[in-house]
TIRO-771429 format. One record per atom (N, C-alpha, C): residue number from 1; atom name; x, y, z. Coordinates in pm, whole numbers, padded with zeros to 5 digits. Each point is the difference from the previous one (the first is absolute). Layout:
N
<node zanu="NUM" marnu="CA" c1="X" c2="Y" c3="Z"/>
...
//
This chain:
68
<node zanu="1" marnu="N" c1="02059" c2="00121" c3="-02611"/>
<node zanu="1" marnu="CA" c1="-00106" c2="00065" c3="-00076"/>
<node zanu="1" marnu="C" c1="00043" c2="00143" c3="-00029"/>
<node zanu="2" marnu="N" c1="-00020" c2="00043" c3="-00121"/>
<node zanu="2" marnu="CA" c1="00043" c2="00136" c3="-00035"/>
<node zanu="2" marnu="C" c1="-00095" c2="00103" c3="00059"/>
<node zanu="3" marnu="N" c1="00044" c2="00122" c3="00000"/>
<node zanu="3" marnu="CA" c1="-00074" c2="00107" c3="00065"/>
<node zanu="3" marnu="C" c1="-00133" c2="00030" c3="-00067"/>
<node zanu="4" marnu="N" c1="-00003" c2="00003" c3="-00133"/>
<node zanu="4" marnu="CA" c1="-00124" c2="00036" c3="-00071"/>
<node zanu="4" marnu="C" c1="-00112" c2="-00102" c3="00025"/>
<node zanu="5" marnu="N" c1="00025" c2="-00130" c3="-00010"/>
<node zanu="5" marnu="CA" c1="-00108" c2="-00095" c3="00029"/>
<node zanu="5" marnu="C" c1="-00049" c2="00011" c3="00145"/>
<node zanu="6" marnu="N" c1="00091" c2="00026" c3="00092"/>
<node zanu="6" marnu="CA" c1="-00042" c2="00018" c3="00140"/>
<node zanu="6" marnu="C" c1="-00089" c2="00123" c3="00014"/>
<node zanu="7" marnu="N" c1="00036" c2="00107" c3="-00068"/>
<node zanu="7" marnu="CA" c1="-00079" c2="00122" c3="00006"/>
<node zanu="7" marnu="C" c1="-00139" c2="-00023" c3="-00058"/>
<node zanu="8" marnu="N" c1="-00005" c2="-00067" c3="-00112"/>
<node zanu="8" marnu="CA" c1="-00130" c2="-00028" c3="-00064"/>
<node zanu="8" marnu="C" c1="-00085" c2="-00088" c3="00092"/>
<node zanu="9" marnu="N" c1="00061" c2="-00102" c3="00059"/>
<node zanu="9" marnu="CA" c1="-00073" c2="-00088" c3="00091"/>
<node zanu="9" marnu="C" c1="-00052" c2="00077" c3="00122"/>
<node zanu="10" marnu="N" c1="00083" c2="00088" c3="00054"/>
<node zanu="10" marnu="CA" c1="-00043" c2="00080" c3="00116"/>
<node zanu="10" marnu="C" c1="-00115" c2="00093" c3="-00037"/>
<node zanu="11" marnu="N" c1="00008" c2="00060" c3="-00117"/>
<node zanu="11" marnu="CA" c1="-00108" c2="00089" c3="-00044"/>
<node zanu="11" marnu="C" c1="-00130" c2="-00078" c3="-00021"/>
<node zanu="12" marnu="N" c1="00009" c2="-00116" c3="-00060"/>
<node zanu="12" marnu="CA" c1="-00120" c2="-00082" c3="-00021"/>
<node zanu="12" marnu="C" c1="-00060" c2="-00043" c3="00133"/>
<node zanu="13" marnu="N" c1="00085" c2="-00040" c3="00093"/>
<node zanu="13" marnu="CA" c1="-00047" c2="-00042" c3="00132"/>
<node zanu="13" marnu="C" c1="-00069" c2="00116" c3="00071"/>
<node zanu="14" marnu="N" c1="00061" c2="00116" c3="-00004"/>
<node zanu="14" marnu="CA" c1="-00058" c2="00118" c3="00063"/>
<node zanu="14" marnu="C" c1="-00133" c2="00036" c3="-00064"/>
<node zanu="15" marnu="N" c1="-00005" c2="-00010" c3="-00130"/>
<node zanu="15" marnu="CA" c1="-00124" c2="00032" c3="-00072"/>
<node zanu="15" marnu="C" c1="-00112" c2="-00095" c3="00041"/>
<node zanu="16" marnu="N" c1="00031" c2="-00130" c3="00008"/>
<node zanu="16" marnu="CA" c1="-00102" c2="-00097" c3="00042"/>
<node zanu="16" marnu="C" c1="-00050" c2="00031" c3="00140"/>
<node zanu="17" marnu="N" c1="00092" c2="00028" c3="00092"/>
<node zanu="17" marnu="CA" c1="-00040" c2="00029" c3="00138"/>
<node zanu="17" marnu="C" c1="-00086" c2="00126" c3="00007"/>
<node zanu="18" marnu="N" c1="00043" c2="00104" c3="-00069"/>
<node zanu="18" marnu="CA" c1="-00075" c2="00126" c3="00006"/>
<node zanu="18" marnu="C" c1="-00136" c2="-00012" c3="-00069"/>
<node zanu="19" marnu="N" c1="-00008" c2="-00079" c3="-00107"/>
<node zanu="19" marnu="CA" c1="-00129" c2="-00023" c3="-00067"/>
<node zanu="19" marnu="C" c1="-00095" c2="-00076" c3="00092"/>
<node zanu="20" marnu="N" c1="00054" c2="-00098" c3="00073"/>
<node zanu="20" marnu="CA" c1="-00082" c2="-00075" c3="00095"/>
<node zanu="20" marnu="C" c1="-00053" c2="00091" c3="00111"/>
<node zanu="21" marnu="N" c1="00087" c2="00084" c3="00051"/>
<node zanu="21" marnu="CA" c1="-00040" c2="00094" c3="00105"/>
<node zanu="21" marnu="C" c1="-00108" c2="00094" c3="-00052"/>
<node zanu="22" marnu="N" c1="00019" c2="00051" c3="-00120"/>
<node zanu="22" marnu="CA" c1="-00099" c2="00090" c3="-00061"/>
<node zanu="22" marnu="C" c1="-00136" c2="-00069" c3="-00011"/>
<node zanu="23" marnu="N" c1="00001" c2="-00126" c3="-00040"/>
<node zanu="23" marnu="CA" c1="-00126" c2="-00075" c3="-00011"/>
<node zanu="23" marnu="C" c1="-00067" c2="-00018" c3="00135"/>
<node zanu="24" marnu="N" c1="00078" c2="-00032" c3="00102"/>
<node zanu="24" marnu="CA" c1="-00057" c2="-00016" c3="00134"/>
<node zanu="24" marnu="C" c1="-00060" c2="00130" c3="00051"/>
<node zanu="25" marnu="N" c1="00072" c2="00108" c3="-00019"/>
<node zanu="25" marnu="CA" c1="-00052" c2="00129" c3="00046"/>
<node zanu="25" marnu="C" c1="-00123" c2="00043" c3="-00080"/>
<node zanu="26" marnu="N" c1="-00001" c2="-00030" c3="-00130"/>
<node zanu="26" marnu="CA" c1="-00116" c2="00031" c3="-00083"/>
<node zanu="26" marnu="C" c1="-00122" c2="-00076" c3="00047"/>
<node zanu="27" marnu="N" c1="00017" c2="-00128" c3="00032"/>
<node zanu="27" marnu="CA" c1="-00112" c2="-00080" c3="00051"/>
<node zanu="27" marnu="C" c1="-00052" c2="00055" c3="00132"/>
<node zanu="28" marnu="N" c1="00091" c2="00041" c3="00084"/>
<node zanu="28" marnu="CA" c1="-00041" c2="00058" c3="00128"/>
<node zanu="28" marnu="C" c1="-00080" c2="00128" c3="-00022"/>
<node zanu="29" marnu="N" c1="00044" c2="00085" c3="-00092"/>
<node zanu="29" marnu="CA" c1="-00074" c2="00123" c3="-00028"/>
<node zanu="29" marnu="C" c1="-00140" c2="-00029" c3="-00056"/>
<node zanu="30" marnu="N" c1="-00009" c2="-00100" c3="-00087"/>
<node zanu="30" marnu="CA" c1="-00131" c2="-00038" c3="-00055"/>
<node zanu="30" marnu="C" c1="-00093" c2="-00041" c3="00114"/>
<node zanu="31" marnu="N" c1="00051" c2="-00080" c3="00092"/>
<node zanu="31" marnu="CA" c1="-00083" c2="-00043" c3="00114"/>
<node zanu="31" marnu="C" c1="-00041" c2="00118" c3="00088"/>
<node zanu="32" marnu="N" c1="00092" c2="00092" c3="00022"/>
<node zanu="32" marnu="CA" c1="-00031" c2="00115" c3="00085"/>
<node zanu="32" marnu="C" c1="-00101" c2="00095" c3="-00064"/>
<node zanu="33" marnu="N" c1="-00008" c2="00000" c3="-00132"/>
<node zanu="33" marnu="CA" c1="-00091" c2="00091" c3="-00070"/>
<node zanu="33" marnu="C" c1="-00141" c2="-00058" c3="-00015"/>
<node zanu="34" marnu="N" c1="-00021" c2="-00121" c3="00043"/>
<node zanu="34" marnu="CA" c1="-00133" c2="-00061" c3="-00007"/>
<node zanu="34" marnu="C" c1="-00096" c2="00077" c3="00093"/>
<node zanu="35" marnu="N" c1="-00130" c2="-00002" c3="-00031"/>
<node zanu="35" marnu="CA" c1="-00095" c2="00070" c3="00087"/>
<node zanu="35" marnu="C" c1="00010" c2="-00046" c3="00146"/>
<node zanu="36" marnu="N" c1="00023" c2="-00128" c3="00019"/>
<node zanu="36" marnu="CA" c1="00022" c2="-00052" c3="00135"/>
<node zanu="36" marnu="C" c1="00130" c2="-00080" c3="-00002"/>
<node zanu="37" marnu="N" c1="00112" c2="00071" c3="00018"/>
<node zanu="37" marnu="CA" c1="00130" c2="-00066" c3="-00014"/>
<node zanu="37" marnu="C" c1="00015" c2="-00116" c3="00098"/>
<node zanu="38" marnu="N" c1="00058" c2="-00107" c3="-00051"/>
<node zanu="38" marnu="CA" c1="00032" c2="-00115" c3="00084"/>
<node zanu="38" marnu="C" c1="00147" c2="-00032" c3="-00020"/>
<node zanu="39" marnu="N" c1="00070" c2="-00004" c3="00106"/>
<node zanu="39" marnu="CA" c1="00142" c2="-00029" c3="-00006"/>
<node zanu="39" marnu="C" c1="00020" c2="-00148" c3="00032"/>
<node zanu="40" marnu="N" c1="00069" c2="-00066" c3="-00090"/>
<node zanu="40" marnu="CA" c1="00036" c2="-00140" c3="00019"/>
<node zanu="40" marnu="C" c1="00091" c2="-00011" c3="00123"/>
<node zanu="41" marnu="N" c1="-00022" c2="-00101" c3="00081"/>
<node zanu="41" marnu="CA" c1="00082" c2="-00014" c3="00121"/>
<node zanu="41" marnu="C" c1="00147" c2="-00024" c3="-00031"/>
<node zanu="42" marnu="N" c1="00029" c2="-00049" c3="-00119"/>
<node zanu="42" marnu="CA" c1="00139" c2="-00026" c3="-00037"/>
<node zanu="42" marnu="C" c1="00073" c2="00120" c3="-00058"/>
<node zanu="43" marnu="N" c1="-00070" c2="00113" c3="-00011"/>
<node zanu="43" marnu="CA" c1="00061" c2="00117" c3="-00063"/>
<node zanu="43" marnu="C" c1="00122" c2="00050" c3="00077"/>
<node zanu="44" marnu="N" c1="-00003" c2="-00005" c3="00130"/>
<node zanu="44" marnu="CA" c1="00115" c2="00047" c3="00079"/>
<node zanu="44" marnu="C" c1="00123" c2="-00084" c3="-00030"/>
<node zanu="45" marnu="N" c1="-00018" c2="-00131" c3="-00009"/>
<node zanu="45" marnu="CA" c1="00113" c2="-00087" c3="-00032"/>
<node zanu="45" marnu="C" c1="00052" c2="00027" c3="-00140"/>
<node zanu="46" marnu="N" c1="-00091" c2="00020" c3="-00096"/>
<node zanu="46" marnu="CA" c1="00042" c2="00026" c3="-00137"/>
<node zanu="46" marnu="C" c1="00075" c2="00132" c3="-00009"/>
<node zanu="47" marnu="N" c1="-00045" c2="00099" c3="00075"/>
<node zanu="47" marnu="CA" c1="00070" c2="00129" c3="-00002"/>
<node zanu="47" marnu="C" c1="00137" c2="-00011" c3="00066"/>
<node zanu="48" marnu="N" c1="00012" c2="-00083" c3="00102"/>
<node zanu="48" marnu="CA" c1="00130" c2="-00023" c3="00063"/>
<node zanu="48" marnu="C" c1="00096" c2="-00063" c3="-00101"/>
<node zanu="49" marnu="N" c1="-00050" c2="-00100" c3="-00073"/>
<node zanu="49" marnu="CA" c1="00081" c2="-00064" c3="-00104"/>
<node zanu="49" marnu="C" c1="00034" c2="00100" c3="-00109"/>
<node zanu="50" marnu="N" c1="-00097" c2="00082" c3="-00039"/>
<node zanu="50" marnu="CA" c1="00023" c2="00100" c3="-00104"/>
<node zanu="50" marnu="C" c1="00108" c2="00099" c3="00043"/>
<node zanu="51" marnu="N" c1="00000" c2="00036" c3="00126"/>
<node zanu="51" marnu="CA" c1="00102" c2="00092" c3="00052"/>
<node zanu="51" marnu="C" c1="00138" c2="-00064" c3="-00010"/>
<node zanu="52" marnu="N" c1="00009" c2="-00127" c3="00035"/>
<node zanu="52" marnu="CA" c1="00128" c2="-00071" c3="-00010"/>
<node zanu="52" marnu="C" c1="00043" c2="-00010" c3="-00146"/>
<node zanu="53" marnu="N" c1="-00096" c2="-00027" c3="-00088"/>
<node zanu="53" marnu="CA" c1="00031" c2="-00009" c3="-00143"/>
<node zanu="53" marnu="C" c1="00049" c2="00134" c3="-00054"/>
<node zanu="54" marnu="N" c1="-00062" c2="00107" c3="00046"/>
<node zanu="54" marnu="CA" c1="00043" c2="00133" c3="-00044"/>
<node zanu="54" marnu="C" c1="00144" c2="00025" c3="00044"/>
<node zanu="55" marnu="N" c1="00031" c2="-00040" c3="00122"/>
<node zanu="55" marnu="CA" c1="00137" c2="00016" c3="00049"/>
<node zanu="55" marnu="C" c1="00098" c2="-00078" c3="-00086"/>
<node zanu="56" marnu="N" c1="-00037" c2="-00124" c3="-00037"/>
<node zanu="56" marnu="CA" c1="00086" c2="-00082" c3="-00086"/>
<node zanu="56" marnu="C" c1="00016" c2="00064" c3="-00138"/>
<node zanu="57" marnu="N" c1="-00109" c2="00050" c3="-00054"/>
<node zanu="57" marnu="CA" c1="00006" c2="00063" c3="-00132"/>
<node zanu="57" marnu="C" c1="00090" c2="00122" c3="00002"/>
<node zanu="58" marnu="N" c1="-00015" c2="00082" c3="00101"/>
<node zanu="58" marnu="CA" c1="00082" c2="00120" c3="00009"/>
<node zanu="58" marnu="C" c1="00146" c2="-00034" c3="00027"/>
<node zanu="59" marnu="N" c1="00024" c2="-00105" c3="00078"/>
<node zanu="59" marnu="CA" c1="00138" c2="-00043" c3="00025"/>
<node zanu="59" marnu="C" c1="00064" c2="-00049" c3="-00129"/>
<node zanu="60" marnu="N" c1="-00077" c2="-00075" c3="-00082"/>
<node zanu="60" marnu="CA" c1="00054" c2="-00048" c3="-00127"/>
<node zanu="60" marnu="C" c1="00035" c2="00118" c3="-00090"/>
<node zanu="61" marnu="N" c1="-00085" c2="00100" c3="-00001"/>
<node zanu="61" marnu="CA" c1="00029" c2="00119" c3="-00081"/>
<node zanu="61" marnu="C" c1="00122" c2="00075" c3="00054"/>
<node zanu="62" marnu="N" c1="00010" c2="00006" c3="00132"/>
<node zanu="62" marnu="CA" c1="00113" c2="00068" c3="00062"/>
<node zanu="62" marnu="C" c1="00131" c2="-00071" c3="-00034"/>
<node zanu="63" marnu="N" c1="-00006" c2="-00134" c3="-00010"/>
<node zanu="63" marnu="CA" c1="00120" c2="-00076" c3="-00034"/>
<node zanu="63" marnu="C" c1="00050" c2="00033" c3="-00140"/>
<node zanu="64" marnu="N" c1="-00087" c2="00050" c3="-00086"/>
<node zanu="64" marnu="CA" c1="00040" c2="00034" c3="-00135"/>
<node zanu="64" marnu="C" c1="00087" c2="00126" c3="-00005"/>
<node zanu="65" marnu="N" c1="-00001" c2="00077" c3="00108"/>
<node zanu="65" marnu="CA" c1="00081" c2="00122" c3="00002"/>
<node zanu="65" marnu="C" c1="00147" c2="-00029" c3="-00023"/>
<node zanu="66" marnu="N" c1="00044" c2="-00119" c3="00039"/>
<node zanu="66" marnu="CA" c1="00142" c2="-00033" c3="-00017"/>
<node zanu="66" marnu="C" c1="00038" c2="-00012" c3="-00148"/>
<node zanu="67" marnu="N" c1="-00100" c2="-00009" c3="-00087"/>
<node zanu="67" marnu="CA" c1="00029" c2="-00014" c3="-00142"/>
<node zanu="67" marnu="C" c1="00036" c2="00133" c3="-00065"/>
<node zanu="68" marnu="N" c1="-00037" c2="00110" c3="00061"/>
<node zanu="68" marnu="CA" c1="00024" c2="00129" c3="-00065"/>
<node zanu="68" marnu="C" c1="00131" c2="00050" c3="00040"/>
//
């Protein structure tokens, strides 16, 4: 696989992961801003997954450094 398609794929993957994380955090903020906030019991697990996804996204971006 050539370098440019790999770079584009890595950027798209990172973008998807970061967009998903942004959505999860946005939902959490909406819940916290309610007059009587209720936290879903699964939020801790989702945030753990989001943290792992963020690490993957940043690692994919870091791998692109070899292209410059």
